[in-house]
N, C-alpha and C positions, 0 to 999 in steps of 0.2 A: 458413612456406615459405622454403626456402633461397635466398639471393640468388645470381643467376647472375653469374659473372665475364664481363662482356661484352667484355673484352679477351682472354680465353682464353689467359692467361699460361702455363698448364700443360696445355692440351688443344688438340685440333684445332678450328679454326673451323667450325661446322656450316653447311650450305648456306643455312639461313634467315637467317644473318647476313652473307652475302657481298654485295659491291658490284659495280656495273657498271663498264664501261670508263672513263667520264669521271671518276668519283670516284677511281678508282685512279690515273688520269693526273694529276689535280690534286695528290694526295698525293705522288706521285713527283716532280712538277715542283717542289713545295715543298721536297723533299729536295735536289734537284740545283741549284736556284737558291740557292746558298750563297755568301755574300759572301767567305768565306775562299778560294773558288776564284778570285775576282777578284784576291786577293792572290797566289795561285800564278801566275795569268796574268801579273801584274806582274813576278814573278821571271823568268818565261820571256821576257817582252818585253825585259827588260834584257840578256839573254844570247843572243838569237837574232835573225836577220833575220826580217822578217814572213812571208816564204815558208816559212822553216824552222818558224816558229811554227805556221802553218796545218797543215803536214804533221804536226808532232808532236801537235797537238790532235786531228786526225782519226784518227791512228794510236792514240793513247791512248784516245780514246772508242770506237773500234772494238773494242779489247780489253775495255774496261770494259763496253761494251754487250753483247758476247757473254757475258762473265762474269756480269753481273747478269741478263741475259735468261734464261740457263739456271737460275739460282737462283730467278727469278720463276716459272718453269715448275714447279719442284719444290714451291714453296710453294703455288701455286694447286691443284696436284694433291693434295697431302696436307693442306693447311690448317694447316701447322705453321710455327712461327717458326724462325729460324736455330738457336736454342738447343735446341729440341726435335728438330730434324733432326740436330743434332750427336750426339744419343744413339745414333742408328743407327750412325754411323761411329766415334765415340770411346768409346761405352759411357756409362752414366748418370753415373758419377763422372768419367770422362774428359772428358765434355762440359763439366764445370765449368771446366776450363782455358780452353776456347774462349770460354765465356760470360764469364769474368773478364776475359780480354784484350780482347774486343770491348766489354764494358761499360766498362772502364777508358778505352779510347780515345774512346768516345762522351762520357764525362764530361769528358775532355780537350777535345774539340771544343766542348762546351758552354761551357767556360771561355774558350776562344779567341774564340768568338762573342760572349760577354758583354763581354769587354774590347774587341772591335772596335766594339761599339756605344758603350761608355762613352768611349773615347778622343776621337772627334770631338765628342761632346756636351760634354766637359770643355773642349775648345778654344774652343767658342762661348760657353758659359755661365760657365766658371770654377768650376763646382761641383767639389768634391773627387772625384777619380777613383774612390776606394774607396766613397764614398757612392753614386755612379752605378752601379758594378758591383753593389753590394748590392741596390739597388732593382730594377735590370734582372733580376738573378738570381732574386729573389723572384717578380716578375711572370711570368717565363718558366716557372718551376717550377710556379706556380699553374695555368697553362693546360695544361701537360703532364700534370698530375694527372688531367685529364678525358679523356685518351686520343684515339682515332682521330677522333671527331667534331670535337673542337677543332682537331686537325691539319688536317683538310680545310677547315674554315671559315677559318682564318688563311691557309692556302695560297691559297685562292680570291681573297683580297684582295691578298696580297703579290706573287704571281707577275706579274700584268700591270704593277703599279707598278714593280717592279725592272727589268722589260724596258724600260719607258718611260725611267726614269732612266739606265740603262746606255746606251741608244741615244742619249740626249741628250749624255752624256759622250763617246761615240765621235765624234759629229758635231763637237763642240767641239774634241776632240783632233785630229781629221783636218784641220779647218780651220787649226789652228795649225801643222800640218806641211806646209801647202801643198797639201792635197787628198790623194786616194788615191794619186796618183803619188808624193808625198813619203813616204807611209807604206810603199809597196812598195819604195822605194829606201833605206829605213832600214837601217843596219848598226850593230850594237852595238860599243861601245868595248872591252868585255871579253866574250869569247865563252864560251858554255857548251857542253859536249859534248852530242851528241844523246842519249847514254845517260842522262846526268844529267837532261836535259830530260824524257825519257820517264818516268823514275823519278818526277820531281815531278808530272807530269801524271797518272800512274796512282796514285801514292802518296797524292795529295791526296784521293782519293775511294775508295780501295780498302777502307777500314774501313767506310764507310757502304754501299758496294756489297755487301760481305759480309753486311750486315744487310738486304738487299733482302727476304728472306722475311718479316721482321717486319711489313712493310706490304702485300706482295702476297698474303699468305695470305688476305686478305679479298676477293680478286678472285673473281668468280663463274665465270669461264672461264679456262682456261690460256692460250689465245690472247690474250685481252685483257690478261692480266697481263704477258705477254712483250712485246707491242707497246707498252703504256703505259710499261714500264720502258726499253726501248731508245730510244723517242722522247724520253722525259724526259732520258736521258743525252746524247743527241746534241743536243737543243735546249738544255736547261738548262745542262749542264756546258760545252758549247762556247761558248754566249753569255757565260757568266760569265768564262771564260778570255779571250775576245775583249775584253770590257769592261775587264778588268784590264790586258791587254797594251797596247792602244792608248793608254789613259790613261798608262801607264808610259812608253811611247815618247815621248809628247808632253811629259811633265813631268819625267821622270827619277826618278820616285818609284814604288816598287812597292806601297807602302801605299795602299790605295784611299781611305782617309779623307784622306790628304795630297793625292791627286789631285783629289778633289771640292772640297777647300778651295781649291786653286789655280785651279780652274775656276769658282769662285763658285757652287758647287752644294751647299755644305755644309748649308744649312738643309733643302732637300728631301731631301738624302741622309740626314740624321738620322732623318727620318720613314720614308722608304722602306727604307733599309738596316736600320733598327730593326725594321720589320715582317718583312723578309726574314730577318734573323738570328733573329728570334723563331720563324719556321717551322722552320728547320733545328735550332735549339737544342731545340725541343720534340720534333722527331724523334729527336735524340740522347738526350734524357732518356728518351723512350718506349722506345727500343731498349735503353738501359743498364738500365732497370727490368726489362725482360723477361729480360735476361741474368742479373742477380743474383737474380731470382725463381726461375729455373731452379736456382740453387745453394741458396738459402735456403728456398724454398717459401713465402716471404712474398708476399702479393699485390703486383702491380706498382705500383699507385698509392701504396702506402706507401713503397716503395723509391725512387720518383721524388723524393720530398721530400729524402731523405738524399743522393741523387746530386746534386741541385740545389745543396745546401749545399756539398758537396765541390767541385764544379765552380766555384762562385762564389768560394770561398776561394782556389783555385789559378789564377784567371783571368789575373792579370798575369804570373805566371811563364810560363804557357803561351803567352801573347801574345808575350812577349819571346824565346821559344825555339822559334818556329814551324817553322823549316826543319829543326831537329834532330828535332822531333816528327814531321814528314813522313817523314824518313829512317827513323825507328823503325817507323812504320806500314808503309812500303814493304817492310820485311824480315820483320816478324813476323806480318802478317795474311793475305796472299794464300794461304798454305799451308792455312789453315782452310777457306776456300771451295773451294779446289782438291780437298781431301780429301772434302768433302761432295759435290761434283759427281762425282768419280771413283767414290765409293761407291754413289751412286744410279744414275748412268747406265751405268757399266761393270760393276761387281760385281753390282748387283741389277737391271740392265737396265731401269731406269726404273720399277720397282715396289717399294714398301715395303709390308710388312704394316701393317695399321691400327694406329695408335699405342696405342689402348686395349687391343689384344690382345697387345702386345709385353711380353716379359720381357727387359730389356736386361742384357747383361753389365756388370760394374762398370767395367772399364777395357779398352779395346782398345789394347794396347801397340803394335801395328803402326801404328795411326793416329798415336799420340803420337810414335813414332820418325820417321814420315814428316813430321810437322809440324816436329820439330827439324831434320831433314835439309833441309827447305825453307828454314828460316832460315839454316842453314849455307851452302846453295847461294847464297842471296841475298847473303850477306856475303862469301863467299870466291871464288866463280866470276866470271870476267870477263863482261861483257855488261850486261843490264838486270836489276837485282835482283828486282823483282816478277815478271818473266817467269820468271827462274830458279827462284824459289820456287814459282810455280804449276806448272810442268812437273815439276820434280824431286819435289815432295811427292805429286802425283797418280800419277806413275809408281811411286814407291816403295810407296805405299799399295796400288795394284793388284797389283803383283808380289809384295809381301810377303803379301798376303791369299791370292793364288793358291797360293803356295808352302806356306803354312801349311795351306790346305785340302787340298792334295795330300798333305802329310805326315800329316795326320789320317786320310785315307783309307787310306794305306799301313799305319798302325798298326791300324786297324779291320779290314782285310781278313784278316790272319792270325788274329786273334781270332775272326772270324766263321767261318773255315774250321775252326778247332779246335772250336768249339761244334757246328758242323754234323756234323763227323766223330764 
């Protein structure tokens, strides 16, 4: 009897393998409760007043919530991962570009997270940083190998613990500032523009957000997938930014491990942040495995091992170049999700033909052009790069597809008249 791929790397998830609302919510919270978001929050805390910070986080998560909620709807309706959905918009071979970029960034996030765990442990124990990175990378890769069940189990443990630790850190930081009044009166010494702040807020999670279908395709109902996703982003991402920002304001350090060290919370932080990083690193490896499985047709669990090794080897470089990595994500990835949404909701009016019945074209050049144009808009146009990318790539994909469809009809009509005559 042939073994069933229970992660459904290259097929739609059947209804018998779908999950209810709470399991979907736990997995999505595990994704959004990411310690690197605390680091991004620390960066924002250094450059914004607290009122500006709240406004930016609410605006950023409103955009991310709408973006990921729509992707969650697509996934729950079709049962398909981001990479299989990309075949409809980009073509089968064209989807490889999207899969490679998304997989590469998730391997990168895995590296960042692994180093974020190793750095504070090294400060406390004195163990060589590269030994710690190697051990952490191996353990995280091991659990990612087992897929969605392992993700849900670790998330169930880690999410409440990180909320408790982050809340304790905020209380300590607020007390050191003279209470909430002192926090509200805080003004940064070096200001950050709101456009840059919003780019960091959105860019810090746009890659993981684009991969929302990889996790919500297991949801039993479309409504529960959307609600779980939006709630997870507003609760998880907002709290992580808040934890990072308040600690940064109080200590002057954006690095969350430095904040915890100065607050005498480093020992519980090692345990709790370690669990938290474990959940999001497993999500990152899981998603990267699906992406490269779409390209190579090799089962996801085998690719996860290779991706874990690559991410572990590059961990320190990624950790030291974190802000530059965010900038790259903010410009290159939003276009992919925007094209998927535009193709599904506008061009196909919310209905795709069943995946197993499809014969995909090799490459949809219109989608690839729209993706490139989105990156150009993010890089060259004034304003907020991720928003520029989202809007321009969606508009170009829709307009280009409509124009091509109209041109094909014009070519077919004279030929039809000639045959009829």
